[in-house]
C-alpha positions, 0 to 999 in steps of 0.5 A: 430829644431822641425818638429812637425806634418810635414809629411816627405817622405824619399826614400832609408830609409831602411839602412845607411844614409836614415835610420838615416835621417828618425829616426832624422826627427821622433825624431823632431816630423815629421811623416815619410813615409819611402820607399825602394824597399823591404818593409820588410827591413823597418820593424825595422825602423818603429818599432823603430819610433813607439816604441819611440812614433812616427808615420811612414808608410812603402811604397815599391817603386822602385823610378825609376818607375813612377807609384811607385813614384806617388803611394808613394806620394799618399800613404802619402796623403792617410795616413797623408793628406799632404807632407811637406818634400821630401828627395830624398836619394835612390841611388845605385852604379855600379862602374867600369872604363869607358872603362869597364863600361856596358851600363846597369850599366850606365842606372841602376845608372842614373835611380835610382839616378837621374830619381828617384829623378825627378819622386818623385820630380814631384809627390811631387811638385803637392801636395806641390804647392797646399799646398803652402809649401814644402821642397825638399832635394836631397842627392847628393855627393861630387863626383858629384862636383869633380869626382871620378875614376871608378864612371863615372855613379855615379858621373854623376847622382849626378852632375845631381841632382845638376842641377835638384835642381837649376832648380826646386828651380827656378820653385817652389819658388813662391809656397813657396817650397824650393829645396836644395841639400846636398853633403856628403863626405865619410860617415861611412856606410856599404860601407866605413866599407868594405874598406881596411884599407890602402884605408881608411887611404888614404881617411882620409888623403884627409879630412882636418877635419881628419875623415869620417863623420857620418850619423848623420852629414847628418841627422842634415843637412837635418833637418836644411834644412827642418826647418822653420829656412831655409825658405829663403834658396833655390837652394843651395848646402850644402857640408858636407864633412869635408872640402874635397871639397871647 
């Protein structure tokens, strides 16, 4: 699945799944606009893409701030002249049981994970509608579909992404813009690496394929939904969770 000369904006690209998505899209020929709150955190990603012969731009942005989201898309337009792919990957956690959850932790997670996707999607949709082409891919989570104790804020934000996906897919379809969501299961990242061994074993026991997923599993799914081969797929939720939730 080649994405030669496509311009892809990836939020939350400094590490983990977002970093792998950016590298994978670049490897398929896409020009990358990588975003994170701290642009210094993107240095190694940009260097790796450029060293491999690709083209990439780092943009510091807090996606929960409307002006930042608009500036992110404007920077992509100024540097590359178009935006073909938007991957709303930026996300945070502020876990806690409901009765102890602070209001500011609820707001922070909803602001970044859901409002941030809305703001970036709104900014990119203006460009994509004029282009009559676009691929918007929202990185949700399996817990947005099934819930998870101690993550009411995170699950609500990821479930909200699914509603956002389906609504915007209906609105932008006539502009040849597809909008889909991916729901990763438990993926090997810094977060899962820090889990106690007993907790890891318990989680793996709930996954029919018997292992955690990899960031590459998610990156490949993003590349597929961004490709020409997925041009008739919109408003869908692609579960990449090893069969954990069916």
